[in-house]
C-alpha positions, 0 to 999 in steps of 0.5 A: 380158761375156767376149769371145767368139773370132769366126769368125775365130779358130781356136777350136783356138787359142782352146781351147789358149789357155784350157787353158794357163791351167788348171793340170792334173795331170801324169804320166808313162805308162809301158810296156815296148814288147813288140817291142823289151822296152825301156821307153817313155813319155810325158808326160800331162796328160790322165788321170782316174778313170773309175769306182771300181766297177770302180776304173779310169782313163783316159789320152788319148794322141795318135796321133802320139806316139812311145809310142803303138803300144808303149802300145796293143800292151802291154795294161797301163800304169802312170800315175806321177803327178808331185810336185815332185821330177819336174821333171828327168824331166818334162823329159825326157819333154817334149823329144824330143831328150831321148828317150834320157835318159827312162829313164836310171839317174839317174831310178831307174826301177823294175820291177813286173811287167814295167812301168817306174814311177818310185818317187819318183812321188807315186803310181803306178796300174798298170793293164790296158787293157780299152777304147779309143776313138778321137777326133780325133787322140787314143786315149782308153785305158780300164785297169782298176786292178790296183795302187796305190803312193803315198808320203808326198805331196810336193807335187802338180805341175800344169802351167800355162802351159807349165811345172812348178809345185807346189801345196800345201793350205792 
């Protein structure tokens, strides 16, 4: 039988412990901030498809994130699904001290209809925001997929135990 956390243990801490042991796909959500016209974004593991009719994706964003307001205001976003080659860019997006390096030339960001995207990603999903829902500390953003770009498929990256790993199909 599995041990159960008792009432003396913080449930949120227990959940974080469990989730750190589950591999999660990692992506960079990026937009052009409508107020500054500059690219901005954040790293996420909380994203998933919603429906195939219409094709749609959900992303969950902490309302305290620096890019939160820009993502909601832009009304469009890209989900850049990282592969094995995404470690350097993920490091920039995971470290607030490296915020100025996030869209540096070395990462080869490009624009598609004004939305920044990383062509070296395993895939990029371009979405138009159609709904939001606040829950707890986060906002669930649902976007209708307007375009998908994908490459040959390097091994996908997952976040596990606080580090980036790659997974290969057997």
